[in-house]
DSSP file (Angstrom, degrees, kcal/mol; ACC not computed):
  #  RESIDUE AA STRUCTURE BP1 BP2  ACC     N-H-->O    O-->H-N    N-H-->O    O-->H-N    TCO  KAPPA ALPHA  PHI   PSI    X-CA   Y-CA   Z-CA
    1    1 A M              0   0    0      0, 0.0     2,-0.4     0, 0.0     0, 0.0   0.000 360.0 360.0 360.0 133.0   27.9   -5.2   -7.8
    2    2 A R        -     0   0    0      1,-0.0     0, 0.0     0, 0.0     0, 0.0  -0.658 360.0-128.8 -82.2 131.8   29.4   -5.9   -4.4
    3    3 A K        -     0   0    0     -2,-0.4     2,-0.1     1,-0.0    -1,-0.0  -0.664  23.9-125.4 -79.2 125.2   26.9   -6.8   -1.7
    4    4 A P        -     0   0    0      0, 0.0     2,-0.5     0, 0.0    -1,-0.0  -0.463  16.4-142.8 -73.3 145.5   27.3   -4.7    1.5
    5    5 A V        -     0   0    0     -2,-0.1     2,-0.6     2,-0.0     0, 0.0  -0.937  11.4-165.3-111.2 128.2   27.8   -6.5    4.8
    6    6 A I        -     0   0    0     -2,-0.5     2,-0.4     2,-0.0    21,-0.0  -0.955  10.6-174.9-117.5 120.8   26.2   -5.0    7.9
    7    7 A K        -     0   0    0     -2,-0.6     2,-0.4    19,-0.0    -2,-0.0  -0.900  11.5-172.7-117.8 142.6   27.4   -6.4   11.2
    8    8 A T        -     0   0    0     -2,-0.4     2,-0.4     2,-0.0    11,-0.0  -0.999  17.0-143.6-130.3 138.1   26.2   -5.7   14.8
    9    9 A D        -     0   0    0     -2,-0.4     2,-1.2     2,-0.0    -2,-0.0  -0.837   9.3-135.4-103.2 135.4   28.1   -7.0   17.7
   10   10 A N        -     0   0    0     -2,-0.4     2,-0.4     3,-0.0     3,-0.4  -0.731  33.4-173.6 -85.5  94.3   26.4   -8.2   20.9
   11   11 A E        -     0   0    0     -2,-1.2     3,-0.2     1,-0.2    -2,-0.0  -0.767  58.4  -6.2 -98.2 134.5   28.5   -6.6   23.5
   12   12 A K  S    S-     0   0    0     -2,-0.4    -1,-0.2     1,-0.2    -2,-0.0   0.910 123.7 -60.5  57.1  47.9   28.1   -7.3   27.2
   13   13 A S  S    S-     0   0    0     -3,-0.4    -1,-0.2     1,-0.1     2,-0.1   0.907  77.1-173.7  49.9  55.3   25.0   -9.4   26.9
   14   14 A Q        -     0   0    0     -3,-0.2    -1,-0.1     1,-0.1    -2,-0.1  -0.434  30.4 -97.5 -73.0 155.7   22.8   -6.7   25.3
   15   15 A G     >  -     0   0    0      1,-0.1     4,-1.8    -2,-0.1     3,-0.4  -0.321  27.0-114.7 -72.2 157.0   19.2   -7.6   24.8
   16   16 A A  H  > S+     0   0    0      1,-0.2     4,-2.3     2,-0.2     5,-0.2   0.810 116.0  57.8 -62.0 -30.8   17.9   -8.8   21.4
   17   17 A S  H  > S+     0   0    0      2,-0.2     4,-2.4     1,-0.2    -1,-0.2   0.894 105.5  50.8 -67.6 -38.0   15.8   -5.7   21.0
   18   18 A V  H  > S+     0   0    0     -3,-0.4     4,-2.2     1,-0.2    -2,-0.2   0.932 111.9  46.9 -65.9 -45.6   18.9   -3.5   21.3
   19   19 A V  H  X S+     0   0    0     -4,-1.8     4,-2.3     1,-0.2    -1,-0.2   0.886 112.0  50.0 -64.7 -40.1   20.8   -5.5   18.7
   20   20 A M  H  X S+     0   0    0     -4,-2.3     4,-2.7     2,-0.2     5,-0.2   0.908 109.8  51.1 -65.2 -41.2   17.8   -5.4   16.3
   21   21 A R  H  X S+     0   0    0     -4,-2.4     4,-2.4     1,-0.2    -2,-0.2   0.928 110.7  49.1 -62.8 -43.3   17.5   -1.7   16.7
   22   22 A Q  H  X S+     0   0    0     -4,-2.2     4,-2.2     1,-0.2    -1,-0.2   0.928 112.1  47.8 -58.0 -46.5   21.2   -1.3   15.9
   23   23 A F  H  X S+     0   0    0     -4,-2.3     4,-3.0     1,-0.2    -2,-0.2   0.916 111.2  50.9 -64.6 -41.5   20.9   -3.4   12.9
   24   24 A S  H  X S+     0   0    0     -4,-2.7     4,-2.6     1,-0.2     5,-0.2   0.901 110.1  49.0 -63.3 -39.3   17.8   -1.6   11.6
   25   25 A K  H  X S+     0   0    0     -4,-2.4     4,-1.9    -5,-0.2    -1,-0.2   0.909 112.2  48.9 -67.7 -39.6   19.4    1.8   12.0
   26   26 A R  H  X S+     0   0    0     -4,-2.2     4,-1.9     2,-0.2    -2,-0.2   0.924 112.0  49.1 -64.3 -45.2   22.5    0.6   10.1
   27   27 A V  H  X>S+     0   0    0     -4,-3.0     5,-0.8     1,-0.2     4,-0.7   0.927 114.3  44.2 -60.0 -45.1   20.4   -1.0    7.3
   28   28 A S  H  <5S+     0   0    0     -4,-2.6     3,-0.3     1,-0.2    -1,-0.2   0.817 113.5  51.6 -71.2 -28.2   18.3    2.2    6.8
   29   29 A G  H  <5S+     0   0    0     -4,-1.9    -1,-0.2    -5,-0.2    -2,-0.2   0.800 103.2  58.4 -73.7 -29.6   21.4    4.4    7.0
   30   30 A S  H  <5S-     0   0    0     -4,-1.9    -1,-0.2    -5,-0.1    -2,-0.2   0.653 102.7-126.9 -81.8 -14.3   23.2    2.4    4.4
   31   31 A G  T  X5 +     0   0    0     -4,-0.7     4,-1.9    -3,-0.3     5,-0.2   0.554  69.5 128.0  87.8   7.4   20.6    2.9    1.6
   32   32 A I  H  ><S+     0   0    0     -5,-0.8     4,-2.5     1,-0.2     5,-0.2   0.950  74.2  45.8 -62.7 -52.2   20.2   -0.8    0.8
   33   33 A L  H  > S+     0   0    0     -6,-0.5     4,-2.7     1,-0.2     5,-0.2   0.884 110.7  52.9 -59.9 -40.1   16.4   -0.9    1.2
   34   34 A R  H  > S+     0   0    0      1,-0.2     4,-1.7     2,-0.2    -1,-0.2   0.899 111.7  46.0 -64.2 -38.7   16.0    2.2   -0.8
   35   35 A A  H  X S+     0   0    0     -4,-1.9     4,-1.6     2,-0.2    -2,-0.2   0.894 113.6  49.4 -69.3 -39.9   18.1    0.7   -3.7
   36   36 A A  H  X S+     0   0    0     -4,-2.5     4,-0.7     1,-0.2    -2,-0.2   0.905 111.9  47.0 -68.2 -40.7   16.2   -2.5   -3.5
   37   37 A R  H  < S+     0   0    0     -4,-2.7     4,-0.4     1,-0.2     3,-0.4   0.845 110.3  53.7 -70.3 -31.6   12.8   -0.9   -3.5
   38   38 A G  H  < S+     0   0    0     -4,-1.7     3,-0.3    -5,-0.2    -1,-0.2   0.822 110.2  48.0 -71.7 -30.2   13.9    1.3   -6.5
   39   39 A N  H >< S+     0   0    0     -4,-1.6     3,-1.4     1,-0.2    -1,-0.2   0.575  87.8  89.7 -82.4 -11.1   14.9   -1.7   -8.5
   40   40 A R  T 3< S+     0   0    0     -4,-0.7    -1,-0.2    -3,-0.4    -2,-0.1   0.850  97.4  29.9 -57.6 -40.0   11.7   -3.7   -7.8
   41   41 A Y  T 3  S+     0   0    0     -4,-0.4    -1,-0.3    -3,-0.3     2,-0.1   0.121  85.2 139.8-110.1  21.3    9.7   -2.4  -10.7
   42   42 A H    <   -     0   0    0     -3,-1.4     2,-0.4     1,-0.0    -3,-0.1  -0.450  31.9-167.0 -64.3 134.8   12.7   -1.9  -13.1
   43   43 A T        -     0   0    0     -2,-0.1     3,-0.1     3,-0.0    -2,-0.1  -0.945  23.6-109.0-123.8 147.6   11.9   -3.0  -16.7
   44   44 A R        -     0   0    0     -2,-0.4     2,-0.1     1,-0.1     3,-0.1  -0.450  39.9-103.8 -73.6 146.8   14.2   -3.5  -19.5
   45   45 A P        -     0   0    0      0, 0.0     2,-0.1     0, 0.0    -1,-0.1  -0.412  44.2-100.6 -66.8 146.7   14.1   -1.0  -22.3
   46   46 A Q        -     0   0    0      1,-0.1     2,-0.0    -2,-0.1    -3,-0.0  -0.439  37.0-119.3 -71.9 140.2   12.4   -2.2  -25.4
   47   47 A S     >  -     0   0    0     -2,-0.1     4,-2.1     1,-0.1     5,-0.2  -0.283  23.4-109.3 -72.8 161.0   14.6   -3.4  -28.3
   48   48 A E  H  > S+     0   0    0      1,-0.2     4,-2.2     2,-0.2     5,-0.1   0.878 121.0  51.7 -57.9 -39.4   14.5   -1.8  -31.7
   49   49 A L  H  > S+     0   0    0      1,-0.2     4,-2.8     2,-0.2    -1,-0.2   0.912 109.1  51.4 -64.4 -41.9   12.9   -4.9  -33.2
   50   50 A G  H  > S+     0   0    0      2,-0.2     4,-2.1     1,-0.2    -2,-0.2   0.884 108.1  50.7 -61.7 -38.6   10.2   -4.8  -30.5
   51   51 A K  H  X S+     0   0    0     -4,-2.1     4,-2.2     2,-0.2    -2,-0.2   0.932 112.1  48.9 -64.3 -48.4    9.5   -1.1  -31.2
   52   52 A K  H  X S+     0   0    0     -4,-2.2     4,-2.3     1,-0.2    -2,-0.2   0.940 111.4  47.6 -58.3 -49.3    9.1   -1.9  -34.9
   53   53 A R  H  X S+     0   0    0     -4,-2.8     4,-2.0     1,-0.2    -1,-0.2   0.887 111.8  50.3 -65.0 -37.2    6.8   -4.8  -34.4
   54   54 A G  H  X S+     0   0    0     -4,-2.1     4,-2.1     2,-0.2    -1,-0.2   0.862 109.7  50.6 -63.8 -37.2    4.7   -2.8  -32.0
   55   55 A A  H  X S+     0   0    0     -4,-2.2     4,-2.3     2,-0.2    -2,-0.2   0.899 109.4  51.3 -64.7 -42.7    4.4    0.0  -34.5
   56   56 A L  H  X S+     0   0    0     -4,-2.3     4,-2.3     2,-0.2    -2,-0.2   0.890 109.4  50.9 -61.7 -41.4    3.3   -2.5  -37.3
   57   57 A K  H  X S+     0   0    0     -4,-2.0     4,-2.4     1,-0.2    -1,-0.2   0.917 109.6  49.7 -62.7 -44.0    0.6   -3.9  -34.9
   58   58 A R  H  X S+     0   0    0     -4,-2.1     4,-2.3     2,-0.2    -2,-0.2   0.906 110.7  50.2 -61.8 -42.0   -0.7   -0.4  -34.2
   59   59 A Q  H  X S+     0   0    0     -4,-2.3     4,-2.5     2,-0.2    -2,-0.2   0.936 111.5  48.0 -63.7 -47.2   -0.9    0.4  -37.9
   60   60 A E  H  X S+     0   0    0     -4,-2.3     4,-2.2     1,-0.2    -1,-0.2   0.898 111.9  49.4 -60.3 -42.1   -2.7   -2.8  -38.7
   61   61 A K  H  X S+     0   0    0     -4,-2.4     4,-2.2     2,-0.2    -1,-0.2   0.907 110.0  51.8 -65.5 -42.2   -5.2   -2.2  -35.9
   62   62 A R  H  X S+     0   0    0     -4,-2.3     4,-2.6     2,-0.2     5,-0.2   0.928 110.3  49.1 -56.9 -48.3   -5.8    1.4  -37.2
   63   63 A K  H  X S+     0   0    0     -4,-2.5     4,-2.2     1,-0.2    -2,-0.2   0.911 111.1  49.5 -59.6 -44.4   -6.5    0.1  -40.7
   64   64 A L  H  X S+     0   0    0     -4,-2.2     4,-2.2     2,-0.2    -1,-0.2   0.864 111.0  48.6 -62.4 -40.5   -8.9   -2.5  -39.3
   65   65 A I  H  X S+     0   0    0     -4,-2.2     4,-2.5     2,-0.2    -2,-0.2   0.921 111.4  49.6 -68.5 -44.5  -10.8    0.1  -37.3
   66   66 A Q  H  X S+     0   0    0     -4,-2.6     4,-2.1     1,-0.2    -2,-0.2   0.900 111.5  50.1 -63.2 -38.3  -11.1    2.5  -40.2
   67   67 A K  H  X S+     0   0    0     -4,-2.2     4,-2.0    -5,-0.2    -1,-0.2   0.936 110.9  48.2 -64.2 -44.8  -12.4   -0.3  -42.4
   68   68 A L  H  X>S+     0   0    0     -4,-2.2     5,-2.3     1,-0.2     4,-0.7   0.884 110.2  52.9 -64.2 -36.8  -15.0   -1.3  -39.9
   69   69 A L  H ><5S+     0   0    0     -4,-2.5     3,-0.6     1,-0.2    -1,-0.2   0.895 108.2  50.1 -63.0 -40.4  -16.1    2.3  -39.5
   70   70 A K  H 3<5S+     0   0    0     -4,-2.1    -1,-0.2     1,-0.2    -2,-0.2   0.889 111.9  47.6 -66.4 -36.4  -16.6    2.7  -43.2
   71   71 A L  H 3<5S-     0   0    0     -4,-2.0    -1,-0.2    -5,-0.2    -2,-0.2   0.572 112.3-120.4 -81.9  -6.6  -18.6   -0.4  -43.3
   72   72 A G  T <<5 +     0   0    0     -4,-0.7    -3,-0.2    -3,-0.6    -4,-0.1   0.691  63.7 141.5  80.0  19.9  -20.7    0.7  -40.4
   73   73 A K      < -     0   0    0     -5,-2.3    -1,-0.2    -6,-0.2     2,-0.1  -0.530  58.4 -91.8 -92.9 161.3  -19.8   -2.3  -38.2
   74   74 A P        -     0   0    0      0, 0.0    -1,-0.1     0, 0.0    -5,-0.0  -0.431  38.4-120.9 -71.2 144.8  -19.2   -2.2  -34.4
   75   75 A I        -     0   0    0     -2,-0.1   -10,-0.1     1,-0.1     2,-0.0  -0.748  29.9-112.5 -83.1 125.5  -15.5   -1.8  -33.3
   76   76 A P        -     0   0    0      0, 0.0     2,-0.5     0, 0.0    -1,-0.1  -0.335  28.8-145.8 -59.1 136.0  -14.2   -4.6  -31.1
   77   77 A V        -     0   0    0      2,-0.0     2,-0.5     4,-0.0     4,-0.1  -0.901   7.5-138.6-105.9 129.5  -13.6   -3.5  -27.5
   78   78 A R        -     0   0    0     -2,-0.5     0, 0.0     2,-0.1     0, 0.0  -0.773  64.4 -16.4 -91.7 127.5  -10.6   -5.1  -25.7
   79   79 A G  S    S-     0   0    0     -2,-0.5     2,-0.4     2,-0.0    -2,-0.0  -0.117 101.3 -43.1  76.3-176.5  -11.3   -5.9  -22.1
   80   80 A K        -     0   0    0      2,-0.0     2,-0.4     0, 0.0    -2,-0.1  -0.743  50.2-160.4 -93.6 135.0  -14.1   -4.7  -19.8
   81   81 A R              0   0    0     -2,-0.4    -2,-0.0     1,-0.1    -4,-0.0  -0.914 360.0 360.0-111.2 140.4  -15.1   -1.1  -19.8
   82   82 A R              0   0    0     -2,-0.4    -1,-0.1     0, 0.0    -2,-0.0   0.375 360.0 360.0-108.2 360.0  -17.1    0.4  -17.0
């Protein structure tokens, strides 16, 4: 992906605040920040092998819970519950 270049020229000794305002307007208008914020929490899709392994883990946990219920033992709780 090509990185966009945003330039602002300081003409006739403009103040720093004017140049910063121009730059901010151009950045917000270009959509760079929106794209960056959108990509911040992007996660990779899970692979087929990962899906299979997760399904096997869930099946094993279900079997364990059913066995503990039949025996009348307490079910282990993961993490803190409020």
